[in-house]
N, C-alpha and C positions, 0 to 999 in steps of 0.2 A: 504494500500500500504506500503511495507516495506521501511524503511529508509536505508541510506547507511551503517549504523552500522550493520544492519541485514545481509548485503551481504558480509561482511568482513570475512576473514579466522580467526578462533579463535587461540589464542596463546596456544599451548599445554603445554608449560612450565608453564604458569600462571594457566592454568586450572587444571593440575595434580600435579604440584610441589608448586603452590602458590607463585611463584617468577617470576618477569619479566625477559624475555630473552633480549639479546642485540638488537633484532630487534623490540621489543615492541614499538609501536608508529609510525612505518614507514607508515603503510597503512593509518592511520588517518592523518598523515602529508601530504601525497599525496592528499588526499581528500581536506584538507585545501588549498593546492596549487591550485587545480582546482576551489575552491571557491574564490580564490583571496586573501586569508588570509595568506600572505607570512611570516609575523612575527610570527604568531601563528604556522605555519608549522615548522618554525625553532625551536621554543621553544618545540614543541611536539617531534621532532626528529632532532637534530642539523646536522646530517650527510645527511639529505635529499638532499640538494643542491649539495654536493660533490659527492654523489652517482649518481645523475642525470648526472653530468659532466662525471663521470667515464663510465656510460653506454652509454652516447652519444658518447664519444670518442671511446669506444670499437666498436660501430657500424660503425663509420667512418673509424676506422683503419682496420676493417675486409673488408670494401668495397674498400678502397684506398691504403692500405698497406704502411703507413707512414714509413719513414726511421728510425726514433727513436721512433716509436709507442710503441714497447714493453717496452722500458725504461720509457716512459711517463705513460703507463698503470701501471707499477710496482710502480712508485711514487704515482700515484693516489690511487692505492690499499692500499699501506702502510699508506697514509694520511687518507683514510677512516677507516681503521682498528684502527688507533690511535684515531680518533674522536669517533668512536663507543665505544671503550674500556674505554676511559676517561669519556664519558657520562654515561656509565653503572656504573662505580665506583662512580661517583658523585651522582647517584640516591640513593645510600645507605648511603651517608654521610649526 
């Protein structure tokens, strides 16, 4: 029986260019969340929680059309990009 690692999408950047992309670790961090390993999920991919908040708010905004929803989404998007880029840079230091 295949494990969860066998069912994940491979990182094409890592496979062909031999470097990690900015999304490397996200799938494994989500699996860790489902397993209840919240701290390990954060260390695997620090933006996992803020991305979940972003996607959750996006779904709610599409359904309920919040007054300042677009501005909140923009702030969440910028926050997530900053976390992802900073984490990516720190991987190489």
